[in-house]
GUBA-879963 format. One record per atom (N, C-alpha, C): x, y, z; residue in one letter. Coordinates in steps of 0.2 Angstrom, whole numbers, plus 2048, in hexadecimal, padded with zeros to 3 digits. Atoms other than C-alpha are relative to their C-alpha. Layout:
<pts>
XYZa ...
</pts>
This chain:
<pts>
7FA8007FBm 8ECD6CA0Bm 8037F97FEm 7FB805800p 8FBD60A07p 8007FC805p 7FF8037FAr 8FDD5DA18r 7FD805807r 8037FD7FBr 8F2D60A28r 806805804r 7FC7FB7FDa 8FAD6FA30a 7FE7FD809a 8018017F7e 8FED6DA45e 800804803e 8017F97FCi 8F8D7AA50i 8017FC807i 8028017F9l 8FBD78A64l 7FD807803l 8037FC7FCl 8F0D81A6Dl 800800808l 7FD7FF7F8v 8F4D87A80v 7FA806803v 8067FC7FEd 8E4D8FA89d 7FF7FC806d 8028027FAd 8DED8BA9Cd 7FB7FE800d 806802801e 8CDD8CA96e 7FD7FA7FDe 800805803e 8C7D7CA92e 7FA8007FAe 8057FC806a 8B8D83A88a 8018037FAa 7FC7FD807l 8C1D8CA7Cl 8037FC7FDl 7F9807803c 8CED7DA7Bc 7FB7FC7FAc 805805805t 8BED73A75t 7FD8047FBt 8027FD806a 8B6D80A69a 8058027FCa 7FC7FE805a 8C5D86A61a 8037F87FDa 7FE807803e 8CBD73A5Ee 7FB7FF7FBe 805801805k 8BAD70A56k 8008047FAk 8007FC807i 8BBD7FA4Ai 8047FF7FCi 7F8801803l 8CED7AA46l 7FF7FA7FCl 800808802a 8CAD68A44a 7FD7FE7F8a 806800804k 8BBD6BA39k 8038027F8k 7FC7FC805e 8C8D76A2De 8057FA7FDe 7FA806802g 8D3D65A2Bg 805802806g 7F88007FCy 8E1D6BA38y 8007FC806y 7FF8047FAr 8E8D61A45r 802804807r 8017FE7FCv 8E5D67A56v 8017FD807v 7FD8027F9n 8EFD65A66n 7FD804805n 7FF7FA7F9t 8E9D6EA78t 8027FE805t 7FE7FF7FCl 8F0D71A86l 7FF804805l 8047FB7FCn 8EBD7BA97n 807802802n 7FA7FC7FDt 8FED81A9Ct 8058017FCt 7FA7FD805a 90CD8BA95a 8047F7801a 7FD805802q 917D7CA9Bq 7FF7F97FEq 803805806e 90ED6EA93e 8018017FBe 7FF7FC807g 90ED79A84g 8077FE7FEg 7F87FF803l 921D7BA83l 8027F97FFl 7FE808802v 924D67A86v 7FE7FD7FBv 803804807k 918D62A79k 8048047F9k 7FF7FD804f 91FD70A6Ef 8087FD7FDf 7FA803801e 931D6AA71e 8007FA7FDe 800807805a 92DD58A6Da 7FF7FF7F9a 803802807d 922D58A5Fd 7FE8057FCd 8027FA804g 921D6BA59g 7FB8017FEg 8067FF801a 914D72A50a 8028057F9a 7FE7FC806d 910D7CA3Fd 7FF809803d 8047F77FEl 905D8CA4Bl 8017FE808l 8028017F9l 905D8EA5Dl 7FB805802l 8057FA7FEi 8F6D97A64i 800800809i 8008017F7t 8F7D9BA77t 7FD807802t 8037FA7FAd 8EEDA6A84d 806805802d 7FB7FA7FFl 8F6DB5A89l 8017FE809l 8018037F5m 8F0DB0A9Em 8017F9800m 7FF8067FFl 8F6D9FAA1l 8017FE807l 7FE7FE7FAp 8F8D98AB2p 807800803p 7F88007FCd 909D94AB4d 8068047FCd 7FE7FA803l 911DA0AA8l 7FB8037FAl 8047FB804d 90BDAEA9Dd 8007FD7F8d 7FF7FF809g 909DADA89g 8078017FDg 7FA7FA801i 917DBAA86i 8077FB802i 7FA8037FEt 923DADA8Ft 8007FA7FBt 800807804l 91DD9DA86l 8028027F8l 7FD7FE807l 91FDA8A74l 807800800l 7F87FE802k 931DACA78k 8047F9801k 7FE8077FFr 935D9AA7Er 7FE7FD7F9r 802804806a 92CD92A6Fa 8058037FAa 7FB7FC805k 936DA0A63k 8077FF802k 7F78027FEe 947D9AA6Be 8007F97FEe 7FE807803l 944D88A68l 7FE7FF7F8l 8027FE809r 93DD8CA54r 7FF8067FFr 8017FA803p 93FD9DA4Fp 7FB8007FBp 8057FF804t 934D9AA40t 7F9800802t 806803800i 924D95A49i 7FB807800i 8067FA800e 915DA0A47e 7FB800806e 8038017FAv 90CDA4A57v 7F7807801v 8057FC7FFi 8FADABA5Ai 7FE802808i 8038017F7v 8F5DB2A6Cv 7F9802800v 8077FE7FFi 8E4DB4A72i 800805807i 8027FA7FBt 8DFDC2A7Dt 7F9802803t 8077FE7FBg 8D1DC7A8Ag 801807800g 8017F97FEh 8CADD7A8Dh 804802804h 7FA7FD7FAg 8D8DE3A95g 8057FE7FEg 7FB802800t 8E6DDAA8Ft 8048017F6t 7FD7FF807v 8E8DE0A7Bv 808804801v 7FA7FC800e 8F7DEBA80e 8047F9800e 7FD807801k 8FFDD8A84k 8007FE7F9k 800802805a 8FBDD4A75a 8048027F9a 7FB7FC804v 902DE1A6Bv 8097FE801v 7FA8007FFe 912DDDA74e 8017FA7FEe 7FF807802a 911DCBA6Fa 8018007FAa 801800805m 910DD0A5Fm 8078037FCm 7F97FB801r 920DDCA60r 8057FA802r 7FA8057FFl 929DCCA66l 8007FA7FDl 800804804g 924DC2A58g 7FA7FA7FEg 808804802a 911DBBA59a 7FC8027F8a 8027FF805y 90ADBBA48y 7F88067FFy 8057FB7FEd 8F8DC3A4Ed 7FC7FD806d 8028017FAf 8EDDC2A5Cf 7F87FF7FFf 8067FF801i 8DBDBDA5Fi 7FC802806i 8017FF7FBe 8D0DC5A6Ce 7F97FB803e 8078047FEk 8C2DBBA77k 7FB8057FFk 801805801p 8B6DB6A75p 8027FE7F8p 7FF802808l 8BBDACA66l 7FB7FF7FDl 8037FF805d 8B4DB0A57d 8017FC7FBd 7FD807805r 8B4DA1A49r 8038027FCr 7FD7FF805n 8B7DABA3Bn 807804800n 7FA7FD7FEa 8C5DB6A43a 8067FC802a 7FB8067FFl 8CDDA4A48l 8057FD7FBl 800804807l 8CDD9CA37l 8028057FDl 7FB7FB805k 8D3DACA2Ek 807801804k 7F87FE7FDa 8E2DB0A3Ca 8047F9800a 7F9806800v 8E8D9DA3Bv 7FF7FE7F9v 800801809s 8E5D9DA27s 8078037FEs 7FB7FC803k 8F0DAAA24k 8087FF805k 7F88007FAa 8FFDA6A34a 8007F97FCa 7FD806803i 8FFD94A2Ci 8038017F9i 7FD7FF807e 901D9AA19e 806805801e 7FB7FA800k 90FDA8A1Fk 8057F9803k 7FB8047FEq 917D98A28q 8017FB7FAq 800805805r 914D8CA19r 8078047FAr 7FD7FD805l 91CD9AA0El 807801803l 7FA7FE7FFs 92BD9EA19s 8057F8800s 7FD807803e 92FD8AA18e 8007FE7FAe 7FE7FF807e 92ED8BA07e 8058047FFe 7FB7FB801n 939D99A06n 8087FC802n 7FB8047FBr 945D8FA12r 8047FB7FAr 7FC802802r 946D82A07r 8038017F9r 7FD7FF806l 948D899F7l 807805802l 7FB7FD7FFr 956D949FEr 8067FA803r 7FA8057FFe 95FD83A04e 8017FE7FBe 7FE802808e 95ED7E9F1e 8038027FCe 7FA7FA804l 966D8E9EAl 8067FF804l 7F98017FCq 973D8A9F8q 8047FA7FDq 7FD805801q 976D799F2q 8018007F9q 7FF7FF806q 975D7E9E0q 8088047FFq 7F97FA802r 983D8D9E1r 8057FA803r 7FA8047FEg 98DD7F9ECg 8017FB7FBg 7FD806806e 98DD749DEe 8018037FAe 7FF7FC806e 98FD819D1e 8087FD7FCe 7FB802801a 9A1D7D9D1a 8037F77FDa 7FE805802l 99FD6A9CDl 7FC7FF7FAl 8057FF808i 99AD6B9BAi 8027F87FDi 7FF804804g 996D5C9B1g 7FA7FB803g 807805800n 986D509AFn 8017FA7FFn 7FD8087FEg 98ED419ABg 7FE7FC805g 8018067FAe 98BD309B4e 805802805e 7FA7FF7FAa 99CD329BFa 7FE806804a 8007F97FCm 99AD449C4m 7F7800804m 8058027FCv 987D419C7v 8007FC805v 8008047FBt 98CD349D3t 803804806t 7FB7FC7FBv 999D3F9DBv 7FA806804v 8057FC7FEk 98BD4D9DCk 7FC7FD806k 8078037FAk 97FD419E6k 805800807k 7FC8017F9l 98CD3C9F2l 800807805l 8007FA7FDi 991D4D9F6i 7FA802804i 8067FE7FDr 97FD529F9r 7FF7FD807r 8018067F8q 97DD43A07q 804801804q 7FA8007F9i 98FD47A10i 801807803i 7FC7F77FDa 990D5BA0Fa 7FD801807a 8047FD7F9p 981D5EA1Fp 8047FD805p 7FC8037F9t 98CD51A29t 806803802t 7F97FC800d 99DD54A31d 8047FB800d 7FC805802v 9A5D44A2Bv 8068017FEv 7F77FE804s 9B8D45A26s 7FD7FC7F9s 800803808v 9B9D42A13v 8068007FEv 7FB802804l 9C6D3CA0Al 8008017FAl 801800807i 9C7D429F8i 8067FE7FBi 7FA802804q 9D1D389ECq 7FF8017F7q 802801807g 9D3D3B9D9g 8078037FCg 7F87FE804e 9E2D409CBe 801806802e 7FE7F9800s 9EAD509CEs 7FD8047F9s 8057FA805g 9DFD5F9C3g 7FA7FC801g 807804801s 9CFD539C6s 7FA804804s 8067FB7FBg 9C7D619D4g 7FE7FE805g 8018027F9k 9C9D5A9E5k 7FF807803k 8007F87FCe 9CCD6C9ECe 7F88037FFe 8057FF802v 9BDD709E2v 7F97FC806v 8058067FEv 9B2D629EAv 802803808v 8017FC7FAa 9B9D689FBa 7FC804802a 8037FB7FFd 9B3D789F8d 7F8800801d 807800801v 9A2D729F4v 7FD7FD806v 8038057F7i 99FD66A04i 801806805i 7FE7FA7FBh 9A6D75A0Eh 7F88067FEh 8047FA804n 999D82A04n 7F67FC801n 8068047FEl 989D74A07l 8007FC808l 8048027F9s 98CD70A1As 800805804s 8027FB7FAt 988D77A2At 805804802t 7FA7FD7FCr 998D7FA2Dr 8038067FAr 7FF7FE807r 996D89A1Br 801808804r 7FF7FC800d 997D99A25d 806803805d 7F98017FCn 9A7D97A2En 8067FD7FAn 7FB7FE804a 9B8D96A26a 8017F87FCa 7FD806801i 9C0D88A1Ai 8077FF7FFi 7F97FE800v 9D2D89A1Dv 8047FA7FCv 7FC805803k 9DDD7FA11k 8087FF800k 7FB801800i 9EED79A11i 8027FA7FCi 7FE804804s 9F9D6EA05s 8067FC804s 7F98037FAc A05D61A0Ec 8047FF7FBc 7FD801802a A0ED5FA00a 8048077FEa 7FC7F9800a A13D739FDa 803803805a 7FD7FC7F9i A19D76A0Fi 8057FA801i 7FA8037FCp A29D70A15p 7FE7FD805p 8028067FAe A28D60A21e 800805807e 7FF7FC7FAt A30D6CA2Et 7FC805801t 8047FA7FFl A24D7AA2Cl 7F97FD800l 8088017FFl A13D70A2Al 7FE7FF806l 8048017FAe A11D6CA3Ce 7FE806803e 8027FA7FDs A11D7DA41s 7FC8057FDs 8057FC803e A06D83A34e 7F87FC802e 8078027FCl 9F9D76A3Al 800802806l 8038007F8f 9FAD79A4Cf 803807802f 7FF7FC7FEg A01D88A4Cg 807801806g 7FA8017FAy A10D8EA59y 800804806y 8007FB7FBe A14D99A68e 8078047FFe 7FB7FD802r A21DA5A6Ar 8067FE803r 7F88057FEg A34D9DA6Bg 7FE7F97FFg 800808800a A2ED8CA67a 8057FF7FBa 7F9802805f A3CD8DA58f 8028067FEf 7FC7FB801t A49D97A53t 7FA8057F9t 8057FB805g A3EDA7A4Ag 7FA800803g 8087FF7FDa A2FDA5A53a 7FF805803a 7FF7FD7FBa A2FDB5A5Aa 7F7802801a 8067FE7FCg A1BDB7A5Eg 7FA7F77FFg 803807800s A0EDA9A5Fs 7FB8007F9s 8037FE806k A03DA4A4Fk 7FC7FB802k 8058067FFp 9F4D9AA4Fp 8017FC7F8p 7FF806806g 9F3D8AA43g 7FA7FF7FCg 8077FF807k 9E7D85A34k 7FA7FE805k 8058027FCf 9DDD7AA42f 7FC805804f 8057FB7FCe 9D9D89A4Ce 7FD8067FBe 8047FB805l 9D6D94A3El 7F87FE7FEl 807805801a 9C8D86A39a 7FC7FF803a 8058037FCd 9C1D85A47d 7F98017FFd 806802803e 9AED80A45e 7FE8027F8e 802800806g 9B1D80A33g 8047FA7FDg 7FD807804t 9BBD76A26t 805801800t 7FA7FF802l 9CCD72A25l 8017FA7FAl 800804805f 9D2D6BA16f 8097FE7FDf 7F9803801l 9E3D60A14l 8007FD7F9l 7FF802808d 9E8D5FA02d 8087FC7FFd 7FB8047FFe 9F4D529FFe 8047FD805e 7FF8037F9i 9F2D48A0Ei 8067FC800i 7FB8057FEa 9FDD3AA0Aa 8078027FDa 7F87FC7FFe A0DD46A09e 801801806e 8017FD7FAm A0BD49A1Bm 8067F9803m 7FC8037FCs A1AD41A25s 7FC7FC807s 8058067FCp A16D31A2Fp 800803808p 8017FC7FBq A1BD3CA3Fq 7FC804801q 8067F9802l A0FD4BA39l 7FA7FB801l 8068047FDq A01D3BA39q 7FF7FF805q 8028027FBa A02D36A47a 7FC808806a 8007FA7FBk A00D48A51k 7F78027FBk 8077FD802l 9F1D4BA44l 7FB7FB801l 8068057FDl 9E8D39A48l 801802806l 8027FE7F9r 9EAD40A5Br 7FA806800r 8057FA7FFv 9E1D51A56v 7F97FD7FFv 804803802l 9D4D47A4Cl 7FB7FD805l 8038047FCq 9D1D3BA5Aq 7FC805808q 8007FD7FCd 9D0D48A68d 7FB806800d 8027FA803g 9CCD58A60g 803804804g 7FD7FB7FEr 9DAD60A6Ar 8078017FDr 7FA7FF801f 9EBD65A68f 805808802f 7FC7F97FFq 9F9D71A6Cq 8048047FBq 7FD7FD803r A03D7EA65r 8067FE800r 7F7802800l A16D7BA61l 801805805l 7FE7FB7F9g A1DD81A73g 7FC802805g 8047FF7FCs A10D81A7Cs 7FB7F9805s 8038057FDt A07D74A89t 7F6800802t 807800800r 9F5D7BA88r 7FC7FC7FCr 803801807d 9E9D72A7Ed 7FC8037FFd 8067FA804i 9DED7BA72i 7F97FA7FEi 805803804q 9CDD72A6Eq 7FC8057FBq 8017FF806i 9C7D72A5Ei 7FA7FF7FCi 805803804d 9B7D70A53d 8027FF7F9d 7FE800808v 9BDD6BA40v 7FE7FC7FCv 800806805r 9B6D60A33r 8068017FCr 7F97FF804v 9C5D5BA29v 7FD7FB7F9v 802801806i 9C2D58A17i 80A7FE7FEi 7FB801801s 9D3D50A10s 8017FE7F8s 801800805a 9DAD4C9FFa 8077FD7FEa 7F9804803t 9E7D409F4t 8007FF7F9t 800803806h 9ECD3D9E3h 8037F9801h 7FC8067FFi 9F6D2E9E9i 7FB7FA801i 8058057FFd 9F0D1D9EBd 8017FD807d 7FF7FF7F9i 9EED1E9FDi 8007F8804i 7FF8077FCr 9EBD0BA01r 8077FC7FEr 7FB803802k 9FBD089F8k 805802805k 7FB7FB7FEa A04D15A02a 8017FB809a 8018037FBi 9FDD0BA12i 8037F9801i 7FE808801a A03CFAA0Ca 807803800a 7F77FF7FEe A15D03A0Be 801804805e 7FF7FE7FAr A13D0AA1Br 803806802r 7FE7F8801s A14D1CA16s 7FA805801s 8047FE7FEf A05D1FA1Cf 7FD7FC805f 8028047FAr 9FCD1BA2Cr 7F77FD7FEr 805802801e 9ECD10A2Ae 7FC802806e 8047FE7FBd 9E5D15A3Ad 7FC809800d 8027F8805l 9E5D28A32l 7FB8007FBl 804802808f 9DED21A22f 7F9800802f 8088007FEy 9CDD1CA2Cy 7FD806803y 8027F97FFr 9CCD2CA34r 7FF8057FBr 8027FB807l 9CED36A25l 7F97FD7FBl 803804804n 9C4D29A1Bn 7F97FD802n 8068027FFv 9B4D29A22v 7FB7FF7FAv 8067FF804v 9ABD2EA13v 8078017F9v 7FA7FF805n 9B8D2CA00n 7FB8027FBn 8017FE805v 9B3D369F3v 8048007FBv 7FB803806t 9BBD2E9E2t 7FE8057FAt 8007FC805l 9BDD3C9D5l 8037FC7F8l 800804806p 9BCD359C3p 8078057FBp 7FB7FC803s 9CAD3B9B9s 7FC8057F8s 8057FC808l 9C4D479A7l 8007FC7FDl 7FF807804r 9C9D3799Er 7F87FD800r 8058057FFe 9BBD2F9A5e 7F9803801e 8087FC803r 9ADD3D9A2r 8018057FEr 8007FE807q 9B0D42992q 7FA8037FEq 8057FD802d 99FD46990d 800809805d 8007F97FCd 9A1D5699Dd 8038047FBd 7FA7FE802i 9B0D5C992i 7FA8087FEi 8057FA804p 9A2D68986p 7FE805806p 8027FC7F9l 99AD6E998l 807804804l 7FB7FE7FFl 9ABD7199Fl 8048067FBl 7FE7FB803a 9B1D7A991a 7FD8077FDa 8037FA801d 9A3D8698Fd 7FF804806d 8017FB7F9h 9A3D8A9A2h 807804800h 7F87FC801f 9B7D8F9A0f 8018057FAf 7FF7FA804l 9B2D99990l 7FD805804l 8027FB7FDk 9A8DA3999k 802803806k 7FD7FC7FAk 9B0DA69A9k 8078047FEk 7F77FC801y 9C2DAC9A0y 7FD8057FCy 8007FC804a 9BADB2992a 7FC80A802a 8017F97FCa 9B2DC199Ea 804801804a 7FB7FF7FDr 9C0DC09A8r 8058047FCr 7FC7FD803m 9CADC599Am 7FD8067FDm 8037FC804q 9BEDD0993q 8017FF7F8q 801802808k 9BDDC8981k 7FA7FD7FFk 805803802d 9B0DC4977d 7FF7FA7FCd 7FE806803v 9B4DB2973v 7F97FB804v 8078057FFr 9A3DA7975r 7FE7F97FDr 804806805v 9A2D9996Av 8097FC7FFv 7FC805802i 9AED8A967i 8007FC7FBi 802804808a 9B0D82954a 8017F8802a 801808800p 9ABD70952p 8077FE801p 7F9804801a 9BDD6B94Ea 804802807a 7FC7FF7F8a 9C4D7495Da 7FD7FD806a 8028037FBl 9B7D6C969l 8027F87FEl 7FF808802d 9BBD5C960d 8077FD804d 7F88017FCq 9CDD5E966q 8007FF806q 8008037FBl 9C8D5E977l 7FE7FB803l 8048077FFl 9BED50976l 8047FA7FEl 7FB806800t 9CCD44971t 807803802t 7FB8027FDh 9DAD4B97Ah 8017FD805h 8008047FCt 9DFD41987t 801804809t 8017FC7FAw 9E0D4E996w 8027FC807w 7FD8047FCq 9EDD469A0q 801806808q 7FF7FB7FBg 9EDD589ABg 7F8800803g 8067FF7FDn 9DAD559AEn 7FC8077FEn 8047F8802v 9CED649B0v 804806802v 7FB7FC800r 9DCD6E9B4r 8038037FAr 7FD800809e 9E5D6C9A2e 7FA8037FDe 8057FC802l 9D3D6F99Cl 800807800l 8027F87FEe 9D0D809A5e 8068047FDe 7FC7FB803n 9E1D869A0n 8038007F7n 802802809a 9DFD7F98Ca 7FC8057FFa 8057FB803m 9D0D8B98Dm 802807803m 7FC7FA7FEq 9D9D9A996q 8058027FAq 7FD800806r 9E7D99987r 7FC8017FAr 8027FE807a 9DCD98979a 7FA805800a 8027FA7FFi 9D1DA697Fi 804807800i 7FB7FA7FFa 9DFDB1983a 8048027F9a 7FC801806v 9E7DAD970v 7FA8027FCv 807800804a 9D4DAF968a 8028067FEa 7FF7FB804t 9D4DBB95At 7F78037FFt 806800803g 9C1DBB957g 7FB7FE807g 8048047FAd 9B0DB3961d 8017FB800d 800806800t 9B5DA395Ct 8077FC802t 7F9802800i 9C3D98962i 7FF7FA7FAi 7FF805806l 9C9D8D953l 8037FA801l 7FC8057FEn 9D5D8295An 804801807n 7FB8017FAf 9DED7D96Bf 80A7FF7FFf 7F88017FFl 9F1D7D96Fl 8007FB805l 8018067FCl 9F0D6C978l 8087FC802l 7FA8027FDt 9FFD64981t 8017F97FCt 801807801p A01D54977p 8067FA804p 7FA8057FDl A09D4397Cl 8078017FDl 7FA803801i A1BD3F97Ai 8017FC7FDi 7FF807800s A1FD30971s 8057FF800s 7F97FF7FFs A2FD28974s 8007F97F9s 800808803v A38D19968v 8047FC806v 7FE8067FBa A40D0A96Fa 807803805a 7FA7FE7FDg A50D13973g 7FF805806g 8017FA7FBg A48D2197Eg 7FF8087FDg 8007F9801e A49D30973e 7F98017FCe 8077FD802p A3AD3A970p 8008007F8p 8017FF807l A33D3A95El 7FC8077FFl 8047F8801g A2AD4B962g 7F97FF802g 8098007FFp A18D50964p 7FC7FB7FBp 806803802s A0AD4595Es 7F98027FFs 8097FE800v 9F8D4695Av 7FE7F7801v 804806800t 9EED39960t 7F98007FEt 808801804i 9DFD32953i 7FD7FA803i 8038067FFp 9D3D2795Cp 8007FC7FAp 802803806i 9CED18953i 7F98027FDi 808800800g 9BCD1B94Ag 8008087FFg 8007F9802m 9C1D2F948m 7FD8017F9m 8007FE808p 9BBD35937p 8048027FCp 7F97FE804m 9C8D3992Bm 800807800m 8007F77FFa 9C2D4B92Aa 802801804a 7FE7FE7F8t 9C4D4D93Ct 805800801t 7F98017FFa 9D4D4593Da 8058047FCa 7FB7FA802e 9DBD5092Fe 801805803e 7FF7F97FEe 9D5D5E937e 804801806e 7FD8007FBr 9DCD59946r 8088027FFr 7F9802802i 9ECD5593Ei 8058077FFi 7FC7F9803i 9EED67935i 7FE805807i 8007FA7FAa 9E8D71946a 8077FD804a 7FA8017FCe 9F6D68951e 8078017FCe 7F97FF805t A03D69942t 800808802t 7FD7F87FFl 9FFD7E942l 801801807l 7FF7FE7F8n 9FFD7D955n 808801800n 7F8801800q A12D75954q 8028077FEq 7FC7FB804c A15D82948c 801808800c 8007F9800g A11D91950g 7FB8047FEg 8057FC805g A03D96943g 8038017FCg 7FD7FD808d A10D95934d 7FD7FC7FEd 803803805k A06D8F927k 8027FD7FDk 7F9803803e A16D8C91Ce 8027FC804e 7FD8037FDk A1DD84928k 7FD7F9800k 804803800a A0ED7992Ca 7FE7FB7F9a 802803806a A0BD7591Aa 8077FB7FFa 7FA806803k A1DD6E916k 8017FB805k 8018067FBl A1CD63927l 7FB7FB7FEl 804804802l A0DD5B91Fl 8007FD7FAl 800803807g A12D5990Eg 7FA8027FAg 8057FB805i A05D65906i 8038067FDi 7FD7F9801s A06D758FEs 7FD805803s 8057FB7FAs A00D85906s 7FA8017FDs 8077FD803r 9F2D868FBr 7FB7FB803r 8058057FEt 9EBD77900t 7FE801808t 7FF7FE7F7l 9F0D7A913l 7FA807801l 8057FB7FFy 9E5D8B912y 7F97FE7FEy 805802803r 9D8D83908r 7FC7FA805r 8028047FDr 9D6D76913r 7FD802808r 8027FC7FAf 9D7D81924f 7FB8037FEf 8077F9801s 9CAD8F91Ds 7FB7FA800s 8058037FFk 9C0D7F91Bk 7FC7FD807k 
</pts>
């Protein structure tokens, strides 16, 4: 046995307890014997057990009551009842209430060991199934966090640690880096996952409406309030509230939010009644929030309430090793959604992804994959229409689209990229592209085919 099973035996017959303890201890089980149901409950509540064996007839409470209370404390506990002559009907009732098996007096060594062995094995299998379900839930929760590079491995590890707790989390990162995805994963791995995650963007809603959206309002609270409406805090009760772009919230509303986080209570607009809520708050911003604090546009005390744990997401430029994995994920997702038989990204096209600057981060990559799949005519993506950086001359006039060629890129690859980007800019017109490149159409066709 990897671990000696703990057995709690409750029976008021000392001779039976002594005999059963010797039989079970010889097989490697650890046995605690007690004589009353009350003693058994105190011991079970304090230390637990892998298996409970109880007589049906006890001096203070009967075994049925002990069984019920033990199941209330730990629904997965397995119970074996000991029954004397004439109480078999009660033993059958005990099994109907959740007992695993019953043993008749006088105790038979083989019958006892067989019943205990099977009950312990069932308990172990139940625990293993529970553990596997939790691992599967964790894997499913993390599916949206794609990436095996060092930066994302660090983020995933932190999320696994904090998700089961109720601490407030502040997610920071550039626009498009996946802050909302992280909020979803934290919620899905938390103990609140069976309840709602309610989301609101503090930047997308006018300041005059944001307060009523967060806290709700009563009829007549303001012009147009024809009825009462619950706010996001109420809707997120016992769940999670995700406040995106929290740094865009006005100082006045920040003060009200701080009071809610401190007290767990608030009032709807137009009401004098306190509403008690139990909400986990996850917030996010792409702004340098410490700079905002220094500029007095964000409250420092609110920051410390929100920033119990900080999750900082790397930009896509900082995790280029994850680009092929992300591209493959989006390829499968959108090819299936668009019902297109696109399965492969050509090496030259993948190189485009690896050398692009990705100012829009993962969101920009996702959009690029959608466009490429939508216009693909075969099973392979040959090139991407990526938004290039715009260069400027000293006078500020744009020179037009440009191609970024990193130092050290092989000449053949650089040539392929220049041809592909020029074709993109020419809308696929090879004659026009050849003219811009200063080569003959035949040369362009040859190199394009190559």
